[in-house]
N, C-alpha and C positions, 0 to 999 in steps of 0.2 A: 550772637558771635560767639567763636570758642572764645574758650574762659582755659589758659594753661596754669598749672602749678606751680610746674615744676622750672624755679623757679632762678634755675643755671645761668641762662644760655640770656632774659632779658639781665641778672649782674654784672653776667660776662659785658654781654651789649653793650650795656649803657653803665654802665662802670661805678656801676652802685652796688657791691656786696655788702652792701647793710640792710638792703630789703628783702623779703620772703613775708613767706603764706602767714596774717597774724598778728606779722609786723603792725604796728597802734599808726595815724597820723592824724597831723592837723592840719584843714582846709583851709584856708582866708577866701572869705567874698568880703570881704570891707563895708561894711561894720564888722560884722557876723564870725563867726569859726564854726567850723561843720568839722568833729568827730567820726574816727571811724575806723576800718581792720582790710588789707588789704583779704584777696582773692587773691591770684591773679594776675597774668595785660592779658593782651588779647596781641592780635600779630602785628598793628600800629610798634609796641611795646608798650605803651602806654596802659595805667597801672587798672586794675579792674578791684574798688573798696564800696565796702558793705557800712553807707555811714549812719552812724545809728541813730537807730528810731527809722528804719525807711523795712517796706522791706525787701529792694532790689539793687543789687551796685550797678554805678557809676561806674567812666572809664574815666580819669585822669592825666593825662599832661605829670609826667614824677619827678619833674619842675618849675610846678608851675605851685606857686604861695603856695607848697606844703614843710610842714616839718610833719619828720620819724622823731618817735619818742618811745621813751620805753612806756612799759604799761599803767608806771613810776608819774611819770611823769613828765622828765627831765629829756634833755633836746639828742638826738643821734646822730642829725644831719638836721640843715636847712634849706628850702629854698624859696623866693622873691620871684614876685613879675619877671 
């Protein structure tokens, strides 16, 4: 599956200008939280995220149980289920 790294289209279509390649995220799978980094997006406008400690990225909906954070962990934006 193709991964797009130019995030401009994603930002415009999804209305999420704060998301870019390299943005840190926290994905909640209650009760667990996995942390990772945005690598791009796919043709369905879902994010391609490499979870810390994993070898391969996975695809995630950008507004489902996800927090966007700065490198120091400060909250940028948060979406629940």
